[in-house]
N, C-alpha and C positions, 0 to 999 in steps of 0.2 A: 338376745335374750335380756328379759328385765333383770336388774340387779337384785339379790337377794336381800331381806331385811338388814343382816350384819353389813353388807357391802354398801348400802344406801346410807346406814349409820356413819361407817368410814369415810364415803364420800361428803357427807355434810361436815365431818370434822375438818377433812380437807378444804372445804370451801371456805369454812370459818377461818381456819389458820391463816388461808391466802389473803382473806378480806381483813383481816387484823393485821397482816404484813403491811398489805397496800395502805391501809388507812394510818397506820404509823408513820409510813413514809409521806403521806400526804400531809398530816398534821406537822411536818417538819423536824421530827424526830432524826436522830443522827441516823444515817445511811450506813450501810455495811462498809468493811472494806472489802476490795474486791482484789482476789489474786487470779489474773487470766492468764491459763496455760496454755499455750498453742504450739502444738507439735506439728512436725513437717514431715510429709509423706508418711505416716503412721498406716502400717497396714492393719487390717480387719483382725485378722487372726494372731497378729503380733502382741494383742492386748490378752493377759491372761484370761479375763471375764470370757470373752469372745471364743477363744480356742477350747476353754473347758466347756462351754454350752455347745460346741461345734461337734465335741467329741463323746459326748453323753457323760460329762462329770469327770474326764481324766484329768489327772495332775499336769497343769502347762508345762511344767518342767521336762515332761516325757516328750513334749513336741518341741522342746527348745524355748520355750517363753517364761519370763520372769519377770512380771511386775507387780510385786505385792503391794506396792504404795498406792498405786493406781486403782488396782482391784480392792483395796480397804476404802478408799476414798468413795467408790461406786456402792461399794455395801451400806456405806453410810450417808448416802446421799441419792440422787435420782438418775438413773442412766437414761440419756437420751437416745432411744433407741433407734429414731426417725430423723437424726441432725444430717444434712445435707449442706455440701460446699459446692463449688465450681470445680471442674476436672484438672485444674493446674494450679500454680502457686498464686501468682502476681493478682490475677482476676479474684480469687477468693478472698486475699487479703485487702485487695482494694474494696470488696463488699463489704468486708466486716468494718472498715474502718471509716465507711461513708454511708451505711445502711442501704445500699443499692443493691439489686440482685446483677451478677456479673454483666447480663447483657445490657444492663442502663450505666455502667461505669467503664468495665474493661473486661475484655476477652481474649487478651493475647500476651505472651510474655514478651512483651516489646523490649528492646535493648535501653538500658538506662541511659544511654547517651543521645537518644531521639529527642528531636526537638524542631517545631515548625514555628517559624517566628509569626507567621501570618496569622495565627491562631495564639494569642497570649494566655487564653484560659484554658483550653483543651490540648494545646499542640504539645506534649510531652508523653512520656510512658507513664504508666500508672494513673493516679488520680488528678482530674481537672482542678486548676488552682481554688475555684471557687466553690467546691463542695466543701462542707464544713466537717472537719474531722471528729472520728469518736472522743479524740483526747479534748478537743475544745468542749464538747459536750459535757463530759465528765468535769471538767474545771468549772463549767456552769452550774454543775450541780454540788460544787464545793470540794471536790478531790484534789488531792496532789496527784499529780500523774508520770509515771515513768515507764519507760519502754526500753527493755534490755533483749538483743538478739537480733534476730532477722527483722528487716523492715518490707522490702521487695514490694514497694506501693509508689515508686517514684523517688526521683533525686536531682531534676534537672535544675531546680531553683530550690532558694531557701525554704518556700512555701510548700516544696514538696517533702521536707524532710520532716521527721517526727515533730521535731519542733514547731515546723510550720503546721502540724496538724493537730498541735496542744497538748503536747506532753513537755513537761516540766525537763525532763532529763532523758539522754537516749545513749546509749552506749551499744553498738552493733554494728551491722553492714547491710548495705543498701540493695545488694543484688540477689539473684536466685539462691546462690550457694558460693563459697569459699573453702580454701582448704583448711582445715581444722588445726593444722599445726603452724602453717606460715601465714595463713590468714590472704594467701595470693589468690589470683582468678585465672589459674591455668585451665587449660583445654578441658581436662578431665574434673574439673571442679565446675564449671560453668556450663560445658556442653556448646560451647559458641566461641567463637574467634570474632571479637568485637573490632570495630575500626581503630583502636589503640594497639592493634596486634597482644591484645592483653596484658600491654607493657614490655612484650619480648621476652629475652630468656631468662630474666628475673621479673615474674608477672607481678603487676600493680598489685597491691593490696586493697581490701575492703574493709577497712575498720575504722568506725568515726564516732565521736562523742560530742556531744552539745548538753550544756546546763547553763547555769546562771552566769558563769564566768569564764566558758570557753566554748567555743564552736569550732571544729577542725577536726584533721585526722588524728588518730591513736599515733603519736609519734614512736619512732624506734627506742627513744628513751624511755617513753612511758611502757611500750610493751616489755623492754628489759627489766624494769622495776616490777612491773606485775609478775611477771615470769620467774624472778628472782634471778635473773641472767641467764635463763636457758633458751630465750628467742634467738634466734639466726637471722641477721640482716641479709645474707647472701642468698637469699630464696631457697636455701637447705633448709630440710626439714629437722625441727627438734625433735619430732618423733622417732627420729633414727637415733638417739643420744641417751637410751637405757629408759627405766622405768620411773625414775624421780623426775627427769626431765618432761617424760610424757604427760606426768600427772599435772606438773605444773605449768606446762605450755599449752595444753589442749584448750581450743576456744571456748569449749563448753564449761569448763572449769573456769575461766575469766567472767562468762556469764553468771554463772553460779555465784561466785562471790560478789560481783556486781549486785547482783539482786538482794542478795543476804545484808551487803552493805545498806541498800534503799530501805530495807525493813528495819533495821537496827537503828538507823538515824531518822527514823519518822516520829513526827509527834504524833501518837496515838489519838490526840483528841481530835484530830481532824481525820476524815475518811480518806484511806490510801488507795489508789488505782494503779497497779502494778501489772503489767503483761510482760510476762516472761515467754520470748517468741524464741524456742529453740530453733538451732540450725538442726539438730537431730530432727529425723533420721535421714534427711538427705543425703546424697551422695556428693563426695566421695565416702566411700565405707571406710572410715578412720576412727580409732577408739584407743585408748591404752590399753597397752597387752594386759595389764594386770586385771582389767575387766573381762578380755576375752578369757583368761585362766580361771576368772572365777566362776564365769557362766558355765565354761567348759565342766569344770568341776561339779558345779550343781545339777548340772543335767545329767553327767554320767551316775552321781548318787541317786537320782531319782530313777534310773535304769532308762533314760533316754539317750540319744546321739543327735550328733551333727553329721549331716550327708556331705555338706560341701561348706567350703572356707567361708563364702560370702552370706550363708545362712548363718553361721557362727557370728560373724561381725555385726550382721544387723541385729541378732539378740543380745550381743554386748552393748550395741549402743542403745537399746532399748532399755536394757537394764541400766546403764549409765543414767539415762532421762529420768528412769523410776527414783532413783537414788536423788538426783537434783530435786524433784519434786519433794521428797521426804525431808531433806534439808530444808525447803522454804517453809514448809508446814511445821518442822519442828522451831524454826526461828520465829514464827508468829505466835506459836504455844508460849516460848520462853519471854515474848515482850507482854503477854497477854492479851493479844489481840486476836484470837483463833476464834472466840465466840461470837465476835463481830464481825467474822469474815465469811464473805461468799467466795467459794471456788468455783470456776467456770475451766473445764477442760475440753479443747477440740482438736482435731487436726485441720490443717488447710485443705487437704483433699484425701483420696484415698492412697494406698500403697502402691508404689511403681513395681512392676512386674517384669519390666524390660530389661535387659542388660546395661549396666549393673545395679539396677535399682535394688533388687533382692528381697521386697516384701511379698506377704502372704496376705491373700483377702477370703481365702476359705471361710464359708462355702460361697462367697458371692462372687459373681462373674467379673471378669476383667480387672482394670486398675486404673492409675492416675493416666490422664488424657483420653479417657473414655468417658460415656454418660452411662455404661453399666455401673450396677450398684458398687462394685469394687472400685471404681474410680471415683463416686460422688458421695457415696454414705460415709459418713466419719464416725471414728471414736470420738465420742463426746458424753460429759456427764456435769452436773453441778453438785457441788457438797459444800461441806465447811459447817462451823458450829452456828452460822446464822440460820440455818436452813431450819424450818419449822420440824420439830419431832416428829409430828404426823406425817410428815411427806418423804421421809428418809426411808430408804430401801426398797423404792418403787421403782419401776420400768414405764418411762412414758414414752408413749407410742404415736404422740400427736406429731405432725410435720414441725420442724424447725428448721430455719434456714440460717448460715453465718451471719447473712445481713440483720438478723434478728435482734442481735446483741446490740446493735446501734441503738435502737428504741427500749430495749429490755433495761440495759444498764444505767442510763440516765436518768429513766424514770425514777430509779432507787431515791434519787435525790430531787424528784419532782420536776425534771426537766423533759419537755417535749421533743420528740425526733424531727418535727418540721425544720429544715433547713432554709432559714430566711436568705441568708447569703447567696446561695444559689438563684433563688426566686428573682433577687434583684439584679442578678448577673446575666440572668435571660434576657432583660430588657435590652441590655447593652449589646448581647450577641445577636439577638433578633434583627436590630438596627444594621447590624454589619454582615447579615447573610452566613453567620457561623453557627455550628451547631448548638443548640441550647441542652440545658442539662436537665436531666431527668429528677421526677422527685423521689424522695425517700421510698423505698419498699418495704423496709422492715417494720416489723409488729412487735408489741411489747408481749412477751412470752411468759413473764412470771407466773400469773396466775395459772394459764394452761398447765405450765409444766409442775405446779404444785397441787394441782386438782387432776390432773390427767386428763383435760378436755381439750379439743381439736384447737389450736391457735391459727390455722391456717384452713377454714373451711371451704376456701375457694381454690386450693390447691396451690403448688409451688412450681414456678418455670426453674430448671436447673439449667438450661441454655438454650439458644435457638433451635436445639435438636431433640430437647428432652423435657419431659414435666410429668408430674404426679398430680392425683386428685384422688379423693377419697368418696366414692359413690356407694351406697347401698351397704356400707359397712366395709366394704373392701378397698384396699388402696390400688388403683391402678397407674402405670407407669407407660407412657408411650415414648420411643425412641427411634428417631428418623436417621436417614444418612448413612454414609460410611462410618464406621466405629472401629478402632485398632482394639488390640488386646481381648479379642472376642472369645476369650475361652476360660475355661473353669480350672482350678487349681487343685492341689490334694491339701492332706494336712501338714506335709512335708516339702515345703517350697522355699527357695529353689532346692532340686535334687538331684540324683545321680542318674536317674533312669536314662537319660539320652546318651551318657557316656558310652554306656555296654552296650545299648541296642544298635544292631546291624544297620547301618545308615549312610547315604552317600555323604553324609559330612555333618559334624556338629552344628556349624555355623548357618548351614542351611535352613535350621529349624526355628532361628531367632530366639525370642521376640526382639528385633532391633528398636533403638531408640527412634522417636518419631520427630525429634525436635533438633536436632543439631543444626546450627547455623553458622554461617559466615557473613559477617559484616549485616546481620537481620535477615539474609537470604538461606532458604534452606537448602542442606546438603545432605541427600540422601546417601544412605550407605550402600546401596545396591543401584545398579543403573537401568536395569529390566523392570518394567513399572509392574508386571506381573510377579516377579520373583520379590520386589519390595513390598508388594501388598500382602503377598503370603507369608513374609518374613515378620510383618509387625501384627499378623494374626487378625488382619481385617476381615469386617464382616459388612455386609450393605444391606439395612433396612429399607432403603429406598425413600422416596417421598410419602408413602401411604404409612410406613412406620411399621414397628415390631409393638406389640401390646402385651403387656405382663400384668397380672394379679401378684404383686410383690407381697401381700399378706401370705397368700396361700403358696406362692413360690416365689422365694425371697433370691432365690439365685438366678433368676430370670433363664429357667430350663425351657417353658412352653410359651411360643409365641402364640396368643390367642388368635391373630390373625393369619397363620400360618394355612395352606390350603383353601383360602377364599377363593371363589371363583366369580370373576366379573366386578372385582371389586364392591363385593358384598360388604354391607355396614354389619353383618350380625357376626360377631367373634364367634369361633369354633371353641371346642373343649370344655363348655359349662354345660352341666348337665341339666339346669333347671330353666325354666323360661323366664324366671325372676332375674337370674344371675346372667341371662344372655342380655336381658333389658338394660342391667345395670352396666355391663360391659359396653353396649353400644353407647350409651348415654355417656359413658367415661370418655370413650373415643372421640366423641364428637367435641366435647367439651376441652379435650387435651388438644385436639386438632384447632381449636379457635384459640386456645391459649400460646401456641406455638406460632400461629400465624400473627396475634398481636404482638408477640416478641419478637418477631422478625420485623415487625411493621415499626416497631418503637427502639429497634436497636441503637445504642449509642455507638457510633463510629466515627470520629472526628478524624480529621487527618493529623496524624501525631508527628509526622515530619521525617527525616532522615537523623541516622547518627551522625553527630557534630565533633569535628576536630577540637572544637572548644573543650570538650569533656576529656580529651587527653592531655590536652594543655592546664587544665585545672589539676588533673591528677601528678602532673609534673610538678606544678607549683606547690603540691600538697607533698611532695618528696617522694612520688610513686604511689600515692593513695587516691583512689576516686573520691568524690565528693561534688557538690552542686558546682554547676558550671555557667549556668545562664542567667542573665540579668533581664528584669521585664520593666521595660521604661512604662508603660502603661499603668504598671502601678508603683513607679518610684521604688523598685526594687534591685538595689546594685549587690550583685554577688560578691563581689571583691571585698568591699565596705561591711559585708556581714561577717566574713570570716574573722577569727582572731588573728593578731599578727602573726605572721609565718618566717619562720627561719629561713635565709636564702641558702640554696643548694651548693653542696661542695663543688670544687671544680670538677672533678672525675666525674659526678653524677650528670654534671651540667652537660658535658660532652656527650654522654652515653643518650640522655634524653634528648639532645639535640638531634641526634642520629635517629632516635626513633620517631620523632615529632615529623623529620623530613620522609621518612619512610611511610607513616601514617597519612600524610597529607597527600603524597603522590598516590596511595592506593585510594583515597577518598576522590580524587580527582580524575584518575585514569582507569584504576585497576580492581574495583571491588568484583565485577564479574569475571576478572581474569584470576583474582586469588580464589575465587569459589570453584572455578573451574579446578585450580590446583589441587583443592582439598578433595575435589570429587575425586581425583585420581590418587591421591595420596593416603587419605583417611581411611579407605577401604583396607589398605595393606597393613597401616600401623596397627588397627584395631585387630589382626589377626595374628601379629608375631607372638611366638612362643614366650612365656615367662621365662626369664626376667628381662627379657629385651626391652618390651614394651610397656611404659606404665598407661597406657590407652589400651591395652589388651583388653578384649571382653571376657578371656579365659576366667572362669571360675574353677576352683579345683575340687575333685571329687576325693573326699575324706575317706570314703568307705571303701572303694576299689582303686589303689595307685594304679594298678595294672592299666585301668581304663584312660588314665590322664594320657598316655602315650598315644591314644589314637585321635586326640582332639586338638593337637598342636599345628595349624596350616603354614607351611612354608611359602614365602612371599614369592610364588613361581612367576606371578605376572610381572615382576621385574622385567622380564625379558631376555635374561642372561640364560646360555644354554648350560645346564647341569652335567656334570661329570664326577667323578671321584676326586678330582684336582682342580675344581673350579669352585670358587666363591663370589657371592655377589656383595658388594660393598654398599651397605644402605645408604651411608651418607654419600656417595657419588650418584646413586639413584635418585635421592632425594634432591639433591642440586641439579641434577640435569633435569628434571621435571620442573623444577622453580625456573631455571633458565628457559627451558622451553616454552612454557606457559607465559612466562613474562614478556616474552618476544612475539606474542601473537595477538592480533586486533589492531584497533584502531589507534589505540595509545597504549604505550608500555610504561610498566612500573619502574621506577628509579632504582639505581644500584644499590642505594640505602635500603629501599624495602626490600630487594632481593636478598640482601644480606639477613635483613632482621627476620624474614619469613625462613630462613634456613635455620637460624638461632632458635625461632620458635618451635619449629617442627624437630629440632633436636631436642628442646626441653620437654616435647610432648611424649616423645620417644622413652625420656627418662636418663640418658645418659648421652655421652659424646657419640654422635654418630660415626665419626672416623674411626673411633675404637671397636665398632662392631664390623663381622663378616658371617654373614650367615651361610651356612652350608645348604647345599640342595640336597635332597634325598638322593643317595648315589643308587639304591636299588631302583627306584620307580622311574629316575630321569625326570625332566621337565613334564610338568603337567601331567603324569600318569597316577590315576589315583587306585584305590586298592582292587578294583574291578577290571583293571589293564586298560581301559579306555581312556582315551585322551580327554580331557577336561578345559573348558575356557573359562575366562573371568577369574574370579578371586575367589573360586571353591577348588582349590587344586590339591594337590596332593599332601597328605598328612604327614608330619614330623614327628618321627618316633624318637622319643626321649627315654633315657634310662630310669629305673625306679628310682634309683639315687637322686636324679635330677628332679624327678617327679616328687619327691618325698621333701625335698629342700624347697621346692617353690610351694610345697603346704604351709610352710611355717611364715610365707611373706604375705603381707595384708595389701593385697590388690585391691584396687577400687573397680572391680569389674564382676560380672554376673553371670550365671547360667541359667537359661530357660527352661520351662517343662516341654515335654516332647508330644504329649498327646491331648487330645479332648478327653475331658470328663463326659462318657457317652451314655450314662445312666439317665434315662426321664428326659430326654432333650431331643431336639428337632436337629437334624444336620443340615448345615450351611453348604452351600452349592460348593464354595472353595475348599472346603474340607473333602468332599468327595473328589474333587480335581488333584486335591494333594495328595491323596491314597493312590489314585492312579498314577501320577508322577513317580512315586515313590516304587511303585510295582506291588499295591497290596498294602493292607493294614500293618503297622509297625508291632513287634511284640512288645508286650507292655511290662512293667515290674509290679506294677499294680492293679488292681481288678479294675477299676475306674478311672483313676486320676493319675497325672504326672506326679 
């Protein structure tokens, strides 16, 4: 429809404003300060603006959401309604820092210790050495550059650190996640066992600092000073030491103070680029109890409530993040810098809906790790005092990629996105038969954002399995292949609906985490492929794909290709010939885009996890950091570090045993350790609270009686259960370690066996020898509620007293509950859903009309 006269006038004003801004920058006037706020795993419906819109204007607090600062900045800025990232962390962050779409830089969460010495440019996790970083571009534009928080774009060499990518200072961590209190890289923090055994019983920390005078780990002494003496160096959590200790030693509090210090120390005459990269809202779900109590009180006062413990923890973490943003904005205003500041906010991917991610992407489908909208469409906006008045309060519906910031932000200072360094490196790479570096994909989105025009008229590739393109005024999306988390959620997720439903067992419903790894090898939670697929909520769009009009159908309910006969190219469910033509044209274009993405995918050999990474962590006093030198570029990692203190004698002995174990596993036993975890992890993840810190059990706050039905006994331990027989978990784990380590062509060393036992004891969270798990005296071994014998790891459920259940309500577990049913309004049923209902003997009763 043609714009009305007032709308045309407004459009002209917006265009004039954008041109004025662009002209001012082009003439060399001072570019704005940039505060880039990068959230981690932020669910679509966990932002107040989005849950309010999705529920017809309801107060977000009634749905357990409180983000007033972010909502206010959106009201004063431009909401980026179609901002997209990759489906997981590291590829998205690599895309942001290089301007390449993920298929052209990195598509996997490769372990940071990976290295292929045969490829000195790309043989590492994260970003290839010769891709110019965003920080370098911003420095060329005249900015002072600082990064605080999560990096997750490589660590192997000094060139892979934020300093190597152009940041004047860095205070943060390198990997996907770490513990919010200890900074350790435990199993429940990282979701993987690395080749260093994560550091053993006391996990290696991941906290690093670089600036003009220091390059190295954040030491115990500095942490004690930063936390006013509350940090504990023995691996114990200061989160257990009361409210004041929690406030002072919380990781995100350290990051908040660091960014505030950067703002207060900055010379405002020079433009500032500060990237505050939250660890929030990534697992483990940890936050000071004070914020849990405050969000609980606010929600109750508004007439809402939390159904589960993890829903409340996630909400408290989002509330904490919102308060940090408020503090940073206030500091810029106090310095008189706000009127010259552009604020950019986005998440690195959609919210995780698996156990224990606990995000909610309603009304979008799916979540992190999937190409559905819930996994790739992110909360994003621009705001700040620098934004033209006429642009404020708008919703921008044009396509924006996380890669586009690489072109948009340096352009504020007149710097091109072209990457000359990678073009020069390609000549060297071609001569050696190595993978060449793709060019920059990002586009300058400033004027499209300010004027409401489409900045990507040729569409956007999301991955090698999904793409978007606007045709005939509608935005079409093609999704191909197997996708996890293929369901819709409710306005309250995670929730208690599954606890009280008569079902064969809570854990059978998933959704399971899809990316648990041992030494970079996948470790499934379920051995049976069909059961594993069902528990990951998988759906298969096949090679032909599923096509959606995501303007008309943003929740991806209606596959326009469903019901086609003989591979027809005419999408169904469109009512007019013009709509069918547009959909068919979009389908053809999208298939060409995905074919091109596959043909140009950047997939170098990144190598294997290296023992040198463990040795570097030991040299750092138990802290991860760069470990590889690059002779081809005269890069000596040891010379790069600031002088490091020698290890105390006790630590030297402990780490010597750890390195011996890691070396043995690397030489002989990676597959054996993987086999071990395949047997141990499914049991540890099902133990009743508070036995296991790895427990995936969320706690239903509404119905304590339901919690007695969800705790699973580890009957697969193999002991006969009776009134007077108990199973000692330590003995079982030790037996499995001994058994697995003695199988195969090579055996792992005695040191490795000892360290594995220590590690698994740490994963359980308590001394294994102090635990005796009682079997269900009523049912006996392997007997479920239906009186039938069960096999595998879905055995009898352990009934706890209400007092025990209530006690567990108060503990802050890093685990999650999943939804139990499909949203079945206005959608086509997938085959696996029909199989699922048949397996369970019919449809399960629902507590809500449509959604879990």
